[in-house]
N, C-alpha and C positions, 0 to 999 in steps of 0.2 A: 401427625401420622407416626406411630411408633411400632407398627407391626413388624416384628423381627423377621417374619417370613419374607417381607419385601425388602428388608435391610435398608429401610429409610430411617435415619437416625436424627431425632431432634434433640439437641443438647441444651439443657436449661442454663440460665444465667446464674452465676454464683460470684459476681464481682464484689470486691471489697473496696475498690478505689474507682468511683465513678469518673468518667472522662468528661472534660469540658466539651460543650456542644455549640457549634456555630451553624446556624441554619444556612443551607446553600441558597444562593441567589442565581437567578437566570442570567447566564452570560450572553450579552448581546454584541459585544465588541467584535468577537471572532466571526459571528454571523454577518455583521455588516461588512467586515473586510472580505469575507468570502463572496458576498454579493457584489462588492466593488470589483474584485478580481474577475468574476464572471462577466460583468459588464464590459470590462476592458478587453477581455478575450473576444467577446462577440463584436465589440467595436472595431477590433483589428480586422475581422472578417468583413464587416460592413464597409470599412474604408478601402479594403482591397477590392471589393466588388465595385465600389464607386470609381476607383482608379480605372478599372476596366471599362466602365460605362463612359467616363470622361474621355477615354482614349478612342472612342468610337465603337466599342464592343456592342452596345445596344443597337446602333444603326446597322452595323455589319450583320447582326443576327436577324433583325426583324425587317429592315428596309432593303438591304442588299443581300439576299439569301445566298448569292454565289460565294460570299465570304463567310457564311455562317459556320461552317465546319472549323475553319481556322480560328475564328473568333471564340468559339466554344473551347477549342483546344487551349487557347491562351487563358481563358477564365478557369478551367479546371486545373491548369498548371499553377496559376497564382494561388488559388484556394488550397491546393494540395501542399504547396510549400509553406503557406501560412499555418496550416494545421500541423505540419511537421515541427515548426518552431514552437507552437503551443505544447506539443508533446514534450519537448525538451524542458519547457518551463514547468510542466506538471511534476516532473521527477528530478528537478534540479536541486532539490533539498533546500529551497529558499525557506528560511525559518517561519516567516509570517504566513506563507502559503501553506506549509505543512500544518501549522497550528490552526489555521482557519478551516481547512478542508479535511485534514486527517489523511494519513498515508494510504489507507485502503481505498478511500474515495478517489484520491489522486491517481492511484494505480489503475482503477477501473476507468476513469476518464482518459487516462493515457492510452489504454488498450482500445477504448471505443473510438477516440479521435484518430488513433493510428489506422484503424480499418477504414474510416472515412477518407483519410488522407491517401491511403493505398489505392482505393478504388478510383479516386479522383486522378491520381497519378497514372493509373492504367488507362483511364479515359483520355487523359492528356496525350499519352503516347499513341493510342489507337486513332484518335481524331487527327493528329498530325500525319500519321501514316496514311490515312484515307485521303487527306487533302493532297499529299504529295503524289499519290498514285492514281488520282481520279482523272488525270489527263488521258484522253483517248490515244491509243497507239503509243503510249509512252513507255519508256524503259523502267518497268516496275522495280526490278532489282537495283538498277542504278539509282533510282530515286530513294529507295529505302537505305541503300548503302551510304548515300550522301547524308540522309537525315540522321542516321545512327552512328556514323563513323567519321566521315570526312568534313562535314560542316564544322565551323569553328566551335571548339569545346565540346562537341557532341560525343566523342568517344568517351570522355570522362563522365558525361551525363549518363551514357548507356551503362558503363560499369557501375556507377552509383545506383542506378535503377535496379540492376540485377542483384546487387547486395541487399537493397531494401526488400526485394521480392523474397530472397532467402530468409531474411529476418521475419517477415510476416508469415511465411509458410511454417516456419519452426515455432511460431507463436500460437498456431491453431492448437486447440486442446489435445487432439489425438496425437499431434507431433510432440507436444510438451511432455506427454506421459511417457514417451519413448526416449526421452533425453534426460540425462542427469542435470540437476540444476546448474552445476558448474559449466557444463557444455553449453546449455541454453543461454546462460548469462554471457559467456564469451561470444557466442554468435550474435547476441543482441547488441553488443557493443559496436558491431560493424554498421549499425544504423547511423552512427555518428559519421563514420567514414563515407557511407553512401550519400548522406546529405551534403557532406563537404565536397564530394566529387560532382554532385549535381549543381552546386551553387554557381560555379563560374559561367555556365551557359546562360543563366538567368541574368547575371550582373552585366556581363560584357556583350551579350547578344540579344538580351530581352527587350522587347518593344516598350515595355513600361518602365524602363530604367533611364530614359532619355531626359526627363525633366528633373530639375534639381530637387524639388520637394518630394517627388516619388523616390528618388535615390536616398534622400534623408530618411524617409519612412522605412524602406526595405532594409537599408544598411543598419539603421537603428534597431530594427526588429531582430535581424540576424546577429549583430554584434552584442546586443544585450543578452540574447540567449547564450552565446558563447561565453560572455563574461559571467553569467550566472553559473554555468557549469564549472568554469575555472575557479571561481571564488568559492562556491558552496559545495561542490563535489570534490574539489582538490585542496584549495587553499585553506579553508576553515578547518576541515578534518586534520590536515597535516599540522596546522598550528596548534589545535587543541591537543592532539596526540603528543606533540613535543612539550607543550606547556604543562599538561596534567601528568604525564609520565607514568601511565598505568603499568603495573607489573602484576603478574600472577603470584599469589601468596599461598594458595591452597586449592586442591581439587578434591572434593568430597563426594562419594557416591551416595545418592539419596535412596534410590531403588535400582534394581537391575536395568542397565541401559540408560540411566539418567544421572548426571553429575551436576554439582554446583561448583562453579569456578569463582573463587574469591579473589579480588584484586585490590591493590592499594595504589593511591596516587596522591597528588597534592592539589589543594584548592578545588576539589571536585564540587563543592557547594556553589562555586561561581558559575557553573553551567546551568543552574536553575532546574535540575532534573526533578521530576515528580514520579512517584510510584505509579506504575502502569505504562510508563514510556519505554521505548526501546532504543538501542544503538545498533549500528552495523559494526560488527566486531571483526578484526583481523589479528589473529594471534601469530606472532612472528616465530613460528616453531619449525620452519623449514619450507620446502617446496610446496606451493599451493597456498601460501599465506595471503596472496593478493586477492583471493576470492572471499569477499566479505559476506557474512551471513547476519540477518537481523534476529536478535534475541532480546526479549523484554527483561528488564532487571527484575530480580525475584525477591528483593528485600528493599526496605526503605533506603534511599540514597543517603550516605554519610559524607562529611567533609573530606574524609580520607579513604573511603572504601566504597566499592560497588560489588554486587553479586549478580551472577546470571546462572540460571539453571537450564541445562541443555540435554535434550533427548537425542540419542544416537539413531537418527533416521536416514543418514547418508554418510558419505565418505568424510566430508568436512566436519559434521557434527560429531561423528564417532571419534575423531582425533582429539576432541576436548578432554576425554578421559586420560590421555597420555601427556597432557600439558605439564610442564615442570615449573616449580616455583622460580621466579625470576624472569619468566618469559615476558617480553615486551608486548604491549597491546596497542594497536592503532584503532581509533574510534571515529565513527561518524554519528553525530546526534547531539543531544537527545531528540528523538522524533516521537510522534504519536500523540493522540488526543484522548485516549481512553483512560482518563484520570478522574479522581473524585471531584475535581473542579467542574466537571460536566454535569454534575447532579443539578437537577432543577427542583427536587423535592427532598425533604429530610430523610425519607425512608428509601432504601435501595435493596435490590436483590442481585446477587452475582451468580452466574452460571458458568461452570468450568468443566472441561472434559480433558482428562489426561494431563499432559504437560501445560495445558491452558490454565492451570491453577497458578502459574508463576506470577503473573501481574497482580493477582488478587491477594497474594500473601502480603505484599507491601501495602496495597490499598487498605486492607483491613487493619494493618498494624498502625499506620500513621494518619488515617483519616479520622475526622471527628463525627461521632454519631452517638446517640443515646442507646442504652440497652433496649433491645427489641427493634431498633430501626434498621439493622442490617441482617440479611439472610444470605447464606451461601449454599448453593446446590452444586455438589461435586460428584461428577461421574468418572468412574475408573473401572478397569477390567476386574481386578481382584485386589485384596489387601496388600499383596506383595508389590503391586505397582501403584499404590496410593501415595503420591508424593506429598510430603509435609503432613500426613494424616494426623499423627499424634500432636504435632505442633498446632494444627488447626483446631483440634478438639480442646486443647488447653486454652488457646486464644478465645475460643467461643465461650468457655466458662468464665474467663476474665472480663470479656467485653460485652457479654450478653448477646452474642450472635446466634441466630437460629440456623443451625447447621444440619444439612440433609446430605448424608453420604449414600451414594447410589452405586454400589459395586455390581458387576456383572457385564456380560456382553450385551451389545446394543441389540434390541429386538428389531424385527423387520418393519416394513411398511413405512419407512421414513421417520420412525419414532426416535426421540432423543432420550427415552428412558431405557434402562437395562432390562434384559429378559427376566430378571428376578421379580419384576412387578407385573408379570403377565396375569397373576391371579387377582389383581386389583381391577374391579369392574370400572369401565369408563375409558375415555380417550385420554391422550396426553394432556389435553386442556383441562379435563376433569381432575386428573391427578395434580396438575399444577395449582389449580384453585384450592384443592384440599391442603396442599403444602403451605401456600402463601395466600390466605383468603383475601388480603388487601392488595394483591398483585397489581391491579390496575392503577393504584395510587402510589406506585413506587417508580424509581428509575431502575432500569435493568442494564447490567453489564454482562457481555457474553464473550468467552474466549475458548476456542477449541477448533477441531477440524471443520472445514468449510461446510460439509453436508450437515453436520451436527448443529452448527450455528443457524443454518437455514431452518432446521426443524424447530429449534427453540423460538426463533422469530415468528414462525407460523403460529405456534401455541400462544405466544404473547399477544399477537394480533387478535387471535380468536377470543381471548379473555378480556379484550378491551383496552390493552395498553397502547397509548398513542405512540406512533413511530418516532416522534421527537424525543421520547424518553428511553429509547432503546439505543445502547451504545456498544459498538464492537469494532474491532479491527481485524481484518482477514489478511494473513500473510501468505496465503497460498499463491504460488507462482504459476 
């Protein structure tokens, strides 16, 4: 497709130095680890349920119905606390967990499990309240006051529950849209405090903590989650930041509102970073430095340098343009699985929109592929906002990349194409097959806004690409 009216550009290959090619092989180790971790998570829930059954929960529910409400209250509480611990593990930044599942998958599981845990917690509270107040002619207010305030450790459990309710409410989509990311993230941290306040009433007053082996299981579950947070969310990032000693060396404007921050450090190759991965960055440039933001590296990692390209879409990201050389940088990472190592086939096609081009710059520069085996579809609003455009054109000429530049505003009806291709007959799927006729026989990598990613995925599914060959990571919060 070279119709200048649609502004879809195919750049021919004019390479004089062919690159060595290594055919990708299907990676199975990470999939096996992911399956094992899933089995362990489900196993903890099964064991928790069995502890409830062994303690008489089944009999109390189905044989002695007068105890059914209290028994179900205990079960929902146990399962809720177990799921809360799994939430912590999902986003504890444990390296082999991140590498196996991918950050975006873990974030979705974290959110999904969080809602399950929340409703089980609400059921736990409501069922116990019903049990306490079902006595005829009883003092309802006194019973509830004792349950939520004066019973041992219950005031702390009540405060913890209220904190968790606030966290869940602010995590609903309509609420998130009304909060800045920094405010939402700060509120989200209160979930740790909420879980901590609810913990004592389970340990010191819980029916299922009386036997030694159940104490070992629950204490082991909670303490291992705490250790994971302390080690991988605090210890490892602090050690890496001290050891590698990253400093800002230059801030360069790519296009209006987008800058590339270049940094230097020491022994950066020892982190094993791959193009397409991201770090959580904290630039020590003044108040607000503690709020980390995830950005993908935008150039192949070097032993002494890293680059990240940042679009000004919020208060924190806008501050990147004001960074001064010498500013110290704290890092968490590297994270992410959207790397060339995930390829299962020699040929690949990359879809980028806006600042989503940043991971693909590095992937295209340091990955191994033959001429014609890589295609890049790049969507942007106009030439003024086309990040790395000239560099990508030159890279395409050198490496034999099929490059399709798609400027223009996004057309309606959930399309991932720009409005400049409205005169092309056919659907998104038809245009995609014209661009890349062998699309179903490639791996696809996608990076951009969440709605745009979903649109591209729908088209890929329609043209016959297997889901296992579609790779993306979504950082929308």
